[in-house]
Every structure is written in C-alpha cells, then in structure tokens.
Steps between C-alpha positions, in 0.01 A plus 500: 500500500782743583671421175179566301469835674868585426439412129189725489702786668780462234244509223337800653842685525569402136156644388578811698837541332352449163228756562757762619716437190186535279394826676851631459511416128136653454628820673814516281283448191257774609786739543638414160146552352492850648850584366411366152178683490683837585763425235225414245326830594817693442575331162144564386530871590821521294332317217226763503743785509689332206182465304406858548844615407483288187166646404644852554791415268270362240272813512809721476626306207163528319499865559848543365418281199198724418707807542773367272234416235349849540843660470589302189174595335571875580864502408514247218182520307448250224492663165287306253582537131231681289532265216509123521831341406532369140 
C-alpha cells in the first residue's frame, strides 16, 4: 500500500512538472506573439508609407511627362507639308 502511494505521488509530481513546463512554454509563446505582432504592425506601417511615397512619385512622374509633352508641343510644333509628297 505504501509503495502504491509512493508511485501515485511520483506520478503526481511528474504531472505537476509537465504542467509547469507547459505553462512556461505557453507564456514564452505568448510573449513571442506579442513581439511578432508589434513587428508586423511596424512593417505594415512602413509598407503603407512606402506605398504612399510610390504613389506620389508616380503622380509627379505623370505631371512631369505631361509638362514635357506640353513643352514639346509649344517649342517644337509639327509643320505639316501643304502638298502631299509625290
């Protein structure tokens, strides 16, 4: 009977140890999750800023292209011949 009690106590201690290890691992994983969520948020913010900057560059590029075309039309008009070529 005493031996049976001892075996039960050892099992109980083993279960407690396993439970503590599991809780420690869960806590570590939860901390990792918080850190990774913060990093993800930061990267998403950087991505949004980069996308806005890219949109601004594309808009500026379009405006400059339109200005160049307008300038070329004013400064270098196309002169069409009055008579068709032979």
